[in-house]
Every structure is written in structure tokens, then in C-alpha cells.
C-alpha positions in Angstrom: 0.0 0.0 0.0 1.8 3.1 1.2 5.5 3.1 1.6 5.3 5.8 4.3 2.9 6.2 7.2 1.0 9.5 6.7 -1.0 10.1 9.9 -3.2 12.9 8.5 -4.5 10.5 5.9 -5.6 7.8 8.5 -9.0 9.2 9.4 -9.9 9.5 5.7 -8.8 5.9 5.0 -10.8 4.7 8.0 -14.0 6.2 6.5 -13.2 4.6 3.1 -12.6 1.2 4.8 -15.8 1.4 6.8 -17.7 2.3 3.6 -16.6 -0.9 1.9 -17.0 -2.9 5.2 -13.4 -4.0 5.7 -13.4 -3.6 9.5 -10.5 -6.0 10.3 -7.9 -4.2 8.2 -4.7 -2.6 9.5 -5.9 0.7 8.0 -8.9 0.6 10.3 -6.7 -0.1 13.3 -4.2 2.7 12.5 -7.0 5.2 11.9 -8.8 4.3 15.2 -5.5 4.9 17.0 -4.5 8.1 15.2 -7.9 9.9 15.4 -8.0 10.1 19.2 -4.4 11.2 19.2 -5.3 14.1 16.9 -8.2 15.1 19.2 -5.8 15.0 22.2 -3.3 17.2 20.5 -6.0 19.6 19.6 -7.3 19.8 23.1 -3.8 20.3 24.5 -3.0 23.1 22.0 -6.4 24.8 22.7 -5.8 24.7 26.5 -2.4 26.2 26.1 -3.7 29.0 23.9 -6.4 29.9 26.4 -4.0 29.8 29.4 -1.5 32.0 27.7 -4.1 34.5 26.5 -5.3 35.0 30.1 -8.9 33.9 29.3 
């Protein structure tokens, strides 16, 4: 498949895999692990911005 792991593409590939009902693929596993990591990073960055802005 891909020669390199591109994390930003994982959620898109998960949706594609779910659409064709290939739930046991490694693409699905990697996407399910990467999507919460993106959410966690977003929350951490948002928290830091609010704390430094004095809000």
C-alpha cells in the first residue's frame, strides 16, 4: 500500500474502509489509534492558547 505512514490521511482511510466494510484491516486499526491522538493534541493546544491568552 503506502511506503510511508501518513497520519493525517488515516481518518480518511478509515472512512473509506468502513464504507466498503473492511473492518478488520490494518488501515482501520491505525486510523482508530490516530484519530484520538489528533483530538488529544487539539485539546492540548487549545488549552495552552487559552491559558497564555489569560482567558
